[in-house]
DSSP file (Angstrom, degrees, kcal/mol; ACC not computed):
  #  RESIDUE AA STRUCTURE BP1 BP2  ACC     N-H-->O    O-->H-N    N-H-->O    O-->H-N    TCO  KAPPA ALPHA  PHI   PSI    X-CA   Y-CA   Z-CA
    1    1 A M     >        0   0    0      0, 0.0     4,-1.8     0, 0.0     5,-0.2   0.000 360.0 360.0 360.0  19.9    0.0    0.0    0.0
    2    2 A T  H  >  +     0   0    0      1,-0.2     4,-2.1     2,-0.2     5,-0.2   0.816 360.0  59.8 -67.8 -27.6    2.9    2.4   -0.4
    3    3 A T  H  > S+     0   0    0      2,-0.2     4,-2.5     1,-0.2    -1,-0.2   0.933 106.3  45.5 -65.5 -44.7    1.4    3.9   -3.5
    4    4 A T  H  > S+     0   0    0      1,-0.2     4,-2.3     2,-0.2    -2,-0.2   0.916 115.0  46.2 -67.7 -41.7   -1.7    5.0   -1.7
    5    5 A S  H  X S+     0   0    0     -4,-1.8     4,-2.3     1,-0.2    -1,-0.2   0.850 112.0  53.6 -68.8 -31.5    0.2    6.5    1.2
    6    6 A G  H  X S+     0   0    0     -4,-2.1     4,-2.5    -5,-0.2    -2,-0.2   0.920 109.4  46.9 -66.1 -43.9    2.6    8.1   -1.2
    7    7 A L  H  X S+     0   0    0     -4,-2.5     4,-1.5     2,-0.2    -2,-0.2   0.930 113.4  48.4 -62.7 -44.7   -0.3    9.8   -3.1
    8    8 A A  H  X S+     0   0    0     -4,-2.3     4,-3.2     1,-0.2     5,-0.4   0.895 112.3  49.3 -62.9 -39.8   -1.9   10.9    0.1
    9    9 A S  H  X>S+     0   0    0     -4,-2.3     5,-1.9     1,-0.2     4,-1.8   0.903 107.6  53.4 -66.6 -41.7    1.5   12.3    1.4
   10   10 A L  H  <5S+     0   0    0     -4,-2.5     6,-3.1     3,-0.2     7,-0.9   0.825 116.9  40.7 -61.8 -29.6    2.1   14.1   -1.9
   11   11 A S  H  <5S+     0   0    0     -4,-1.5     4,-0.3     4,-0.2    -2,-0.2   0.946 125.9  28.2 -82.7 -53.7   -1.3   15.8   -1.4
   12   12 A S  H  <5S+     0   0    0     -4,-3.2    -3,-0.2    -5,-0.1    -2,-0.2   0.885 131.9  28.5 -82.6 -38.8   -1.5   16.5    2.3
   13   13 A D  T  <5S+     0   0    0     -4,-1.8    -3,-0.2    -5,-0.4    -4,-0.1   0.913 133.1  26.5 -89.2 -47.5    2.2   17.0    3.2
   14   14 A E  S   <S-     0   0    0     -5,-1.9    -3,-0.2   124,-0.0    -4,-0.2   0.641  88.1-139.4 -94.1 -16.4    3.9   18.3    0.1
   15   15 A H        +     0   0    0     -6,-0.4    -4,-0.2    -4,-0.3    -5,-0.1   0.843  62.5 128.0  58.3  37.2    0.8   19.9   -1.6
   16   16 A L        +     0   0    0     -6,-3.1    -5,-0.2    -7,-0.1   114,-0.1   0.600  67.5  42.2 -94.9 -14.6    1.9   18.6   -5.0
   17   17 A L  S    S-     0   0    0     -7,-0.9     5,-0.1   -10,-0.1    -2,-0.0  -0.858 106.7 -74.9-124.5 161.9   -1.5   17.0   -5.8
   18   18 A P    >>  -     0   0    0      0, 0.0     3,-1.4     0, 0.0     4,-0.5  -0.192  44.5-115.8 -56.1 150.8   -5.0   18.4   -5.2
   19   19 A A  G >4 S+     0   0    0      1,-0.3     3,-1.0     2,-0.2     4,-0.3   0.787 110.2  68.1 -61.5 -29.3   -6.1   18.3   -1.5
   20   20 A I  G >4 S+     0   0    0      1,-0.3     3,-1.1     2,-0.2    12,-0.3   0.805  90.3  63.3 -63.3 -27.8   -8.9   15.8   -2.3
   21   21 A V  G <4 S+     0   0    0     -3,-1.4    12,-0.6     1,-0.2    -1,-0.3   0.825 103.9  47.8 -65.7 -30.6   -6.3   13.1   -3.0
   22   22 A G  G << S+     0   0    0     -3,-1.0    -1,-0.2    -4,-0.5    -2,-0.2   0.422  81.8 127.1 -89.8   1.1   -5.1   13.3    0.6
   23   23 A K    <   -     0   0    0     -3,-1.1     9,-0.8    -4,-0.3    10,-0.4  -0.368  43.0-161.8 -64.1 133.9   -8.6   13.1    2.1
   24   24 A T        -     0   0    0      6,-0.2     6,-0.2     7,-0.1     2,-0.1  -0.787  14.3-118.9-117.4 159.7   -8.9   10.3    4.7
   25   25 A T    >   -     0   0    0      4,-2.4     3,-1.6    -2,-0.3    -1,-0.1  -0.239  44.5 -90.8 -82.6 179.1  -11.8    8.5    6.3
   26   26 A K  T 3  S+     0   0    0      1,-0.3    -1,-0.1     2,-0.1    -2,-0.0   0.733 129.7  54.9 -66.0 -20.1  -12.5    8.5   10.0
   27   27 A N  T 3  S-     0   0    0      2,-0.1    -1,-0.3     0, 0.0    -3,-0.0   0.470 122.3-106.0 -89.6  -2.8  -10.3    5.4   10.3
   28   28 A G  S <  S+     0   0    0     -3,-1.6     2,-0.3     1,-0.3    -2,-0.1   0.535  70.9 143.7  92.4   7.2   -7.4    7.2    8.6
   29   29 A S        -     0   0    0      1,-0.1    -4,-2.4     4,-0.0     2,-1.7  -0.639  55.4-127.5 -81.5 136.2   -7.6    5.4    5.3
   30   30 A A     >  +     0   0    0     -2,-0.3     4,-2.4    -6,-0.2    -6,-0.2  -0.622  34.6 179.1 -82.1  84.5   -6.7    7.6    2.3
   31   31 A L  H  > S+     0   0    0     -2,-1.7     4,-2.4    -8,-0.4    -1,-0.2   0.902  74.3  45.7 -60.4 -49.3   -9.9    6.7    0.4
   32   32 A V  H  > S+     0   0    0     -9,-0.8     4,-2.6   -12,-0.3    -1,-0.2   0.901 113.5  50.8 -64.6 -39.8   -9.4    8.8   -2.7
   33   33 A S  H  > S+     0   0    0    -12,-0.6     4,-2.5   -10,-0.4    -1,-0.2   0.895 110.1  50.2 -63.6 -39.7   -5.8    7.6   -3.1
   34   34 A I  H  X S+     0   0    0     -4,-2.4     4,-2.5     2,-0.2    -2,-0.2   0.925 111.8  47.4 -64.0 -44.1   -6.9    4.0   -2.8
   35   35 A I  H  X S+     0   0    0     -4,-2.4     4,-2.4     2,-0.2    -2,-0.2   0.917 112.9  48.7 -64.6 -43.4   -9.6    4.5   -5.5
   36   36 A L  H  X S+     0   0    0     -4,-2.6     4,-2.5     2,-0.2    -2,-0.2   0.915 112.6  48.3 -62.7 -42.3   -7.1    6.3   -7.8
   37   37 A T  H  X S+     0   0    0     -4,-2.5     4,-2.6     2,-0.2    -2,-0.2   0.912 111.6  49.4 -65.0 -42.3   -4.5    3.5   -7.3
   38   38 A M  H  X S+     0   0    0     -4,-2.5     4,-2.5     2,-0.2    -1,-0.2   0.907 111.8  49.4 -62.8 -41.0   -7.1    0.8   -7.9
   39   39 A G  H  X S+     0   0    0     -4,-2.4     4,-2.4     2,-0.2    -2,-0.2   0.921 112.3  46.7 -64.2 -44.4   -8.2    2.6  -11.1
   40   40 A L  H  X S+     0   0    0     -4,-2.5     4,-2.3     2,-0.2    -2,-0.2   0.911 112.9  49.7 -64.1 -41.7   -4.7    2.9  -12.4
   41   41 A A  H  X S+     0   0    0     -4,-2.6     4,-2.5     2,-0.2    -2,-0.2   0.905 110.3  50.7 -63.1 -41.2   -3.9   -0.7  -11.6
   42   42 A A  H  X S+     0   0    0     -4,-2.5     4,-2.3     2,-0.2    -2,-0.2   0.911 110.0  49.9 -63.6 -41.6   -7.1   -1.8  -13.4
   43   43 A L  H  X S+     0   0    0     -4,-2.4     4,-1.0     1,-0.2    -2,-0.2   0.911 112.0  47.9 -62.7 -41.4   -6.1    0.2  -16.4
   44   44 A L  H  X S+     0   0    0     -4,-2.3     4,-0.7     2,-0.2     3,-0.2   0.896 111.5  50.1 -66.6 -39.1   -2.6   -1.3  -16.5
   45   45 A I  H  < S+     0   0    0     -4,-2.5     3,-0.5     1,-0.2    -1,-0.2   0.906 115.3  42.9 -65.3 -40.1   -4.0   -4.8  -16.1
   46   46 A L  H  < S+     0   0    0     -4,-2.3    -1,-0.2     1,-0.2    -2,-0.2   0.628 101.7  73.6 -79.6 -12.5   -6.5   -4.3  -18.9
   47   47 A S  H  < S-     0   0    0     -4,-1.0     2,-0.3    -3,-0.2    -1,-0.2   0.784 108.7 -43.4 -76.3 -27.5   -3.9   -2.5  -21.1
   48   48 A G  S  < S-     0   0    0     -4,-0.7    -1,-0.1    -3,-0.5     2,-0.1  -0.922  74.5 -43.0-175.1-163.3   -1.8   -5.5  -22.1
   49   49 A S     >  -     0   0    0     -2,-0.3     4,-1.7     1,-0.1     5,-0.1  -0.252  54.6-101.7 -85.0 172.9    0.0   -8.7  -21.2
   50   50 A Y  H  > S+     0   0    0      1,-0.2     4,-2.2     2,-0.2     5,-0.2   0.889 122.7  54.9 -60.6 -41.0    2.1   -9.5  -18.2
   51   51 A L  H  > S+     0   0    0      1,-0.2     4,-2.1     2,-0.2    -1,-0.2   0.853 104.1  54.7 -64.6 -34.4    5.3   -9.0  -20.3
   52   52 A F  H  > S+     0   0    0      2,-0.2     4,-1.8     1,-0.2    -1,-0.2   0.914 108.9  48.0 -63.2 -42.7    4.1   -5.5  -21.3
   53   53 A L  H  X S+     0   0    0     -4,-1.7     4,-2.0     1,-0.2    -2,-0.2   0.871 108.9  53.6 -66.6 -36.9    3.8   -4.6  -17.6
   54   54 A V  H  X S+     0   0    0     -4,-2.2     4,-2.5     1,-0.2    -1,-0.2   0.907 106.5  52.9 -63.1 -41.0    7.2   -6.0  -16.8
   55   55 A K  H  X S+     0   0    0     -4,-2.1     4,-2.7     1,-0.2    -2,-0.2   0.902 107.8  51.0 -60.6 -40.9    8.7   -3.8  -19.6
   56   56 A L  H  X S+     0   0    0     -4,-1.8     4,-2.4     2,-0.2    -1,-0.2   0.894 109.8  49.9 -64.0 -39.1    7.1   -0.8  -18.0
   57   57 A I  H  X S+     0   0    0     -4,-2.0     4,-1.9     2,-0.2    -2,-0.2   0.924 112.5  46.6 -65.1 -43.8    8.5   -1.7  -14.6
   58   58 A V  H  X S+     0   0    0     -4,-2.5     4,-2.2     2,-0.2    -2,-0.2   0.910 111.8  51.3 -65.2 -41.7   12.0   -2.1  -16.1
   59   59 A L  H  X S+     0   0    0     -4,-2.7     4,-1.9     1,-0.2    -2,-0.2   0.906 109.3  50.0 -62.8 -41.5   11.7    1.1  -18.1
   60   60 A S  H  X S+     0   0    0     -4,-2.4     4,-1.9     1,-0.2    -1,-0.2   0.861 108.8  53.3 -66.4 -33.2   10.7    3.0  -14.9
   61   61 A S  H  X S+     0   0    0     -4,-1.9     4,-2.4     2,-0.2    -2,-0.2   0.903 106.1  52.9 -65.4 -40.3   13.7    1.5  -13.1
   62   62 A F  H  X S+     0   0    0     -4,-2.2     4,-2.3     1,-0.2    -2,-0.2   0.903 107.5  51.5 -60.6 -41.1   16.0    2.8  -15.9
   63   63 A V  H  X S+     0   0    0     -4,-1.9     4,-2.0     1,-0.2    -1,-0.2   0.904 109.6  49.9 -63.5 -40.2   14.6    6.3  -15.4
   64   64 A Q  H  X S+     0   0    0     -4,-1.9     4,-2.2     1,-0.2    -2,-0.2   0.893 108.8  52.6 -64.6 -38.7   15.3    6.0  -11.7
   65   65 A Y  H  X S+     0   0    0     -4,-2.4     4,-2.7     1,-0.2     5,-0.2   0.909 107.3  52.1 -62.5 -41.1   18.8    4.9  -12.4
   66   66 A L  H  X S+     0   0    0     -4,-2.3     4,-2.5     1,-0.2    -1,-0.2   0.907 109.2  49.8 -61.7 -41.0   19.3    7.9  -14.7
   67   67 A A  H  X S+     0   0    0     -4,-2.0     4,-2.1     2,-0.2    -1,-0.2   0.900 111.2  49.3 -64.0 -40.0   18.1   10.2  -11.9
   68   68 A T  H  X S+     0   0    0     -4,-2.2     4,-1.9     2,-0.2    -2,-0.2   0.917 112.1  47.3 -65.8 -43.2   20.5    8.6   -9.4
   69   69 A I  H  X S+     0   0    0     -4,-2.7     4,-2.2     1,-0.2    -2,-0.2   0.899 110.4  53.4 -65.3 -39.9   23.5    8.9  -11.8
   70   70 A G  H  X S+     0   0    0     -4,-2.5     4,-2.3     1,-0.2    -1,-0.2   0.894 108.6  48.9 -61.4 -39.8   22.5   12.5  -12.5
   71   71 A S  H  X S+     0   0    0     -4,-2.1     4,-2.7     2,-0.2    -1,-0.2   0.867 108.2  54.8 -68.5 -34.4   22.6   13.3   -8.8
   72   72 A L  H  < S+     0   0    0     -4,-1.9     4,-0.5     2,-0.2    -2,-0.2   0.922 110.0  46.1 -62.3 -43.5   25.9   11.6   -8.5
   73   73 A I  H >< S+     0   0    0     -4,-2.2     3,-0.7     1,-0.2     4,-0.4   0.915 114.9  47.5 -65.3 -42.6   27.4   13.8  -11.2
   74   74 A K  H >< S+     0   0    0     -4,-2.3     3,-0.6     1,-0.2    -2,-0.2   0.883 112.8  47.5 -67.0 -38.7   25.8   17.0   -9.6
   75   75 A L  G >< S+     0   0    0     -4,-2.7     3,-1.2     1,-0.2    10,-0.7   0.454  83.6  97.3 -84.7   0.7   27.0   16.1   -6.0
   76   76 A R  G <  S+     0   0    0     -3,-0.7     9,-0.6    -4,-0.5    -1,-0.2   0.896  99.7  22.0 -55.7 -43.6   30.5   15.4   -7.1
   77   77 A N  G <  S+     0   0    0     -3,-0.6     2,-0.4    -4,-0.4    -1,-0.3  -0.016  85.7 146.0-115.8  28.8   31.8   18.8   -6.2
   78   78 A D    X   -     0   0    0     -3,-1.2     3,-0.9     1,-0.2     6,-0.3  -0.542  38.3-155.0 -71.9 123.3   29.1   19.9   -3.7
   79   79 A K  T 3  S+     0   0    0     -2,-0.4    -1,-0.2     1,-0.2     5,-0.0   0.674  88.1  68.0 -74.0 -17.5   30.7   22.1   -1.0
   80   80 A S  T 3  S+     0   0    0      3,-0.1    -1,-0.2    -3,-0.0    -2,-0.1   0.679  89.5  76.1 -77.5 -15.1   28.0   21.2    1.5
   81   81 A L  S <  S-     0   0    0     -3,-0.9     4,-0.1    -6,-0.1     3,-0.1  -0.703  92.2-119.1 -91.8 148.8   29.3   17.6    1.7
   82   82 A P  S    S-     0   0    0      0, 0.0    -1,-0.1     0, 0.0     3,-0.1   0.907 105.3  -1.5 -55.2 -47.4   32.5   16.9    3.6
   83   83 A K  S    S-     0   0    0      1,-0.6     2,-0.1    -3,-0.0    -4,-0.1   0.148 103.9-114.1-126.8  17.5   34.5   15.6    0.6
   84   84 A G        -     0   0    0     -6,-0.3    -1,-0.6     1,-0.1     2,-0.6  -0.432  55.7 -58.4  72.9-161.3   31.8   15.8   -2.1
   85   85 A M        -     0   0    0    -10,-0.7     2,-0.4    -9,-0.6    -1,-0.1  -0.878  65.8-172.8-121.9  98.2   30.7   12.5   -3.5
   86   86 A Q        +     0   0    0     -2,-0.6    -2,-0.0    -9,-0.0    -9,-0.0  -0.731  10.2 174.9-100.0 138.0   33.8   10.7   -4.9
   87   87 A I    >   -     0   0    0     -2,-0.4     3,-1.2     3,-0.0     6,-0.0  -0.940  41.6 -86.5-131.1 157.7   33.8    7.5   -6.8
   88   88 A P  T 3  S+     0   0    0      0, 0.0     5,-0.4     0, 0.0     4,-0.0  -0.304 109.1  20.5 -62.8 148.4   36.7    5.7   -8.5
   89   89 A F  T >  S-     0   0    0      3,-0.1     3,-1.8     2,-0.1     4,-0.2   0.609 101.5-120.2  69.4  17.0   37.6    6.7  -12.1
   90   90 A G  T <  S-     0   0    0     -3,-1.2     3,-0.3     1,-0.3    -3,-0.0  -0.291  79.2 -10.9  62.3-129.1   35.9   10.1  -11.8
   91   91 A L  T 3> S+     0   0    0      1,-0.2     4,-2.2     2,-0.1    -1,-0.3   0.461 112.7  91.8 -85.8  -2.2   33.1   10.7  -14.3
   92   92 A A  H <> S+     0   0    0     -3,-1.8     4,-2.4     1,-0.2     5,-0.2   0.932  86.4  46.1 -62.0 -47.6   34.0    7.6  -16.5
   93   93 A I  H  > S+     0   0    0     -5,-0.4     4,-2.5    -3,-0.3    -1,-0.2   0.939 114.2  46.7 -65.3 -47.8   31.6    5.2  -14.7
   94   94 A P  H  > S+     0   0    0      0, 0.0     4,-2.4     0, 0.0    -1,-0.2   0.910 114.3  47.8 -61.0 -39.6   28.6    7.6  -14.6
   95   95 A I  H  X S+     0   0    0     -4,-2.2     4,-2.2     2,-0.2    -2,-0.2   0.923 113.1  47.1 -68.1 -43.1   29.0    8.5  -18.3
   96   96 A I  H  X S+     0   0    0     -4,-2.4     4,-2.3    -5,-0.3    -1,-0.2   0.899 112.1  52.0 -63.1 -39.7   29.4    4.9  -19.4
   97   97 A S  H  X S+     0   0    0     -4,-2.5     4,-2.6    -5,-0.2    -2,-0.2   0.907 108.6  49.9 -63.4 -42.1   26.3    4.0  -17.3
   98   98 A I  H  X S+     0   0    0     -4,-2.4     4,-2.7     2,-0.2     5,-0.3   0.923 110.6  50.1 -62.2 -44.2   24.2    6.7  -18.9
   99   99 A I  H  X S+     0   0    0     -4,-2.2     4,-2.2     1,-0.2    -2,-0.2   0.924 113.0  46.2 -60.9 -44.8   25.2    5.6  -22.3
  100  100 A I  H  X S+     0   0    0     -4,-2.3     4,-2.5     2,-0.2    -2,-0.2   0.925 113.9  47.7 -64.9 -44.8   24.3    2.0  -21.5
  101  101 A I  H  X S+     0   0    0     -4,-2.6     4,-2.6     2,-0.2    -2,-0.2   0.916 112.3  48.6 -65.5 -42.9   21.0    2.9  -19.9
  102  102 A V  H  X S+     0   0    0     -4,-2.7     4,-1.8     2,-0.2    -1,-0.2   0.912 111.6  50.5 -63.2 -41.4   20.0    5.2  -22.8
  103  103 A Y  H  < S+     0   0    0     -4,-2.2    -2,-0.2    -5,-0.3    -1,-0.2   0.930 112.9  45.9 -59.8 -45.6   20.9    2.4  -25.3
  104  104 A L  H >< S+     0   0    0     -4,-2.5     3,-1.3     1,-0.2    -2,-0.2   0.860 108.1  57.3 -67.2 -35.1   18.8   -0.1  -23.3
  105  105 A M  H >< S+     0   0    0     -4,-2.6     3,-1.5     1,-0.3    -1,-0.2   0.883 102.8  54.0 -63.2 -37.1   15.9    2.3  -23.0
  106  106 A F  T 3< S+     0   0    0     -4,-1.8    -1,-0.3     1,-0.3    -2,-0.2   0.454  92.0  73.5 -80.1   2.7   15.7    2.7  -26.8
  107  107 A S  T <  S+     0   0    0     -3,-1.3    -1,-0.3    -4,-0.2    -2,-0.2   0.525  80.2  96.0 -86.5  -6.0   15.4   -1.1  -27.2
  108  108 A F  S <  S-     0   0    0     -3,-1.5     2,-0.0    -4,-0.2    -3,-0.0  -0.398  86.7 -97.7 -77.8 160.4   11.8   -0.8  -25.8
  109  109 A N     >  -     0   0    0      1,-0.1     4,-1.8    -2,-0.1     3,-0.2  -0.289  35.5-105.6 -74.4 166.8    8.8   -0.7  -28.2
  110  110 A W  H  > S+     0   0    0      1,-0.2     4,-2.4     2,-0.2     5,-0.2   0.774 116.4  59.7 -68.3 -26.6    7.3    2.7  -29.1
  111  111 A I  H  > S+     0   0    0      2,-0.2     4,-2.4     1,-0.2    -1,-0.2   0.929 106.9  46.3 -68.0 -43.4    4.2    2.1  -26.9
  112  112 A S  H  > S+     0   0    0     -3,-0.2     4,-2.2     1,-0.2    -2,-0.2   0.919 114.6  47.5 -63.1 -43.4    6.3    1.7  -23.7
  113  113 A L  H  X S+     0   0    0     -4,-1.8     4,-2.6     2,-0.2    -1,-0.2   0.878 110.7  51.9 -65.9 -37.3    8.3    4.8  -24.6
  114  114 A A  H  X S+     0   0    0     -4,-2.4     4,-2.5     2,-0.2    -2,-0.2   0.907 110.1  48.5 -66.1 -41.2    5.2    6.8  -25.4
  115  115 A L  H  X S+     0   0    0     -4,-2.4     4,-2.3     2,-0.2    -2,-0.2   0.902 112.6  48.7 -64.4 -40.1    3.7    5.9  -22.0
  116  116 A A  H  X S+     0   0    0     -4,-2.2     4,-2.3     2,-0.2    -2,-0.2   0.911 112.0  48.6 -65.5 -41.9    7.0    6.9  -20.3
  117  117 A A  H  X S+     0   0    0     -4,-2.6     4,-2.4     2,-0.2    -2,-0.2   0.899 110.6  51.7 -64.8 -39.6    7.0   10.2  -22.2
  118  118 A G  H  X S+     0   0    0     -4,-2.5     4,-2.5     2,-0.2    -2,-0.2   0.912 110.3  48.0 -62.3 -42.8    3.4   10.8  -21.3
  119  119 A A  H  X S+     0   0    0     -4,-2.3     4,-2.6     1,-0.2    -1,-0.2   0.889 111.6  50.9 -64.4 -38.8    4.2   10.2  -17.6
  120  120 A A  H  X S+     0   0    0     -4,-2.3     4,-2.4     2,-0.2    -2,-0.2   0.895 110.4  49.1 -66.1 -39.1    7.2   12.5  -17.8
  121  121 A I  H  X S+     0   0    0     -4,-2.4     4,-2.5     2,-0.2    -2,-0.2   0.930 111.9  48.1 -65.5 -45.2    5.1   15.2  -19.4
  122  122 A I  H  X S+     0   0    0     -4,-2.5     4,-2.4     1,-0.2    -2,-0.2   0.929 113.4  48.0 -61.2 -44.9    2.4   14.9  -16.7
  123  123 A G  H  X S+     0   0    0     -4,-2.6     4,-2.4     1,-0.2    -1,-0.2   0.886 111.2  51.1 -61.9 -39.3    5.0   15.0  -14.0
  124  124 A G  H  X S+     0   0    0     -4,-2.4     4,-2.8     2,-0.2    -2,-0.2   0.889 109.2  50.1 -65.0 -39.9    6.7   18.0  -15.7
  125  125 A V  H  X S+     0   0    0     -4,-2.5     4,-2.7     2,-0.2     5,-0.2   0.932 111.7  47.8 -64.4 -45.3    3.3   19.9  -15.8
  126  126 A I  H  X S+     0   0    0     -4,-2.4     4,-2.1     1,-0.2    -2,-0.2   0.911 113.1  49.4 -61.5 -41.6    2.7   19.2  -12.1
  127  127 A Y  H  X S+     0   0    0     -4,-2.4     4,-2.4     2,-0.2    -2,-0.2   0.931 112.3  46.8 -63.0 -46.1    6.2   20.3  -11.3
  128  128 A C  H  X S+     0   0    0     -4,-2.8     4,-1.7     2,-0.2    -2,-0.2   0.898 111.6  50.6 -65.1 -40.8    5.8   23.6  -13.3
  129  129 A L  H  X S+     0   0    0     -4,-2.7     4,-0.7     1,-0.2    -1,-0.2   0.898 113.4  46.0 -63.6 -38.9    2.5   24.3  -11.8
  130  130 A N  H >< S+     0   0    0     -4,-2.1     3,-0.6    -5,-0.2     7,-0.3   0.866 109.6  54.4 -70.4 -36.2    3.9   23.8   -8.3
  131  131 A A  H 3< S+     0   0    0     -4,-2.4    -1,-0.2     1,-0.2    -2,-0.2   0.805 103.2  57.0 -69.5 -28.4    7.0   25.9   -9.1
  132  132 A K  H 3< S+     0   0    0     -4,-1.7    -1,-0.2     1,-0.3    -2,-0.2   0.739 113.3  40.9 -72.4 -21.9    4.8   28.9  -10.2
  133  133 A N    XX  +     0   0    0     -4,-0.7     4,-1.0    -3,-0.6     3,-0.8  -0.611  64.8 161.4-126.5  71.7    3.1   28.9   -6.8
  134  134 A P  H 3> S+     0   0    0      0, 0.0     4,-0.9     0, 0.0    -1,-0.1   0.774  73.0  63.6 -66.3 -24.6    5.8   28.3   -4.2
  135  135 A A  H 34 S+     0   0    0      1,-0.2     3,-0.4     2,-0.2    -2,-0.1   0.862 100.6  52.7 -65.9 -33.9    3.6   29.6   -1.3
  136  136 A K  H <4 S+     0   0    0     -3,-0.8    -1,-0.2     1,-0.2    -6,-0.1   0.838 103.6  57.5 -68.2 -33.0    1.2   26.8   -1.9
  137  137 A A  H  <        0   0    0     -4,-1.0    -1,-0.2    -7,-0.3    -2,-0.2   0.739 360.0 360.0 -73.5 -21.7    3.9   24.2   -1.6
  138  138 A K     <        0   0    0     -4,-0.9    -1,-0.2    -3,-0.4    -2,-0.2   0.416 360.0 360.0-110.0 360.0    5.0   25.3    1.9
């Protein structure tokens, strides 16, 4: 149930989603988040085969890996860290990793890539809307 608590937290704590998503019942269950998660799960189940869903999971993992590698590159020379974030061979390992992950990402079919791009666009829109109203986020 981490998805439902995550949605509720994004709504009530971080104010990144509409307030109704974080609405809870008298027992503390995030009812709207549960319904949204069930609906999304039902759409994914009806959308294709098990192998298609596995491809989506792997593709989302690749995106997370790219974000982690990007943060590693950014934090390399961060003055707020005691020694920065050092790894052997400097930038060689992160750059090679990015090349491999991007190559593997483009081995997916166009439907998986289109769904990933759609999710990225939706996330970008939510981020931009939140960035325009920083008072709402805090």
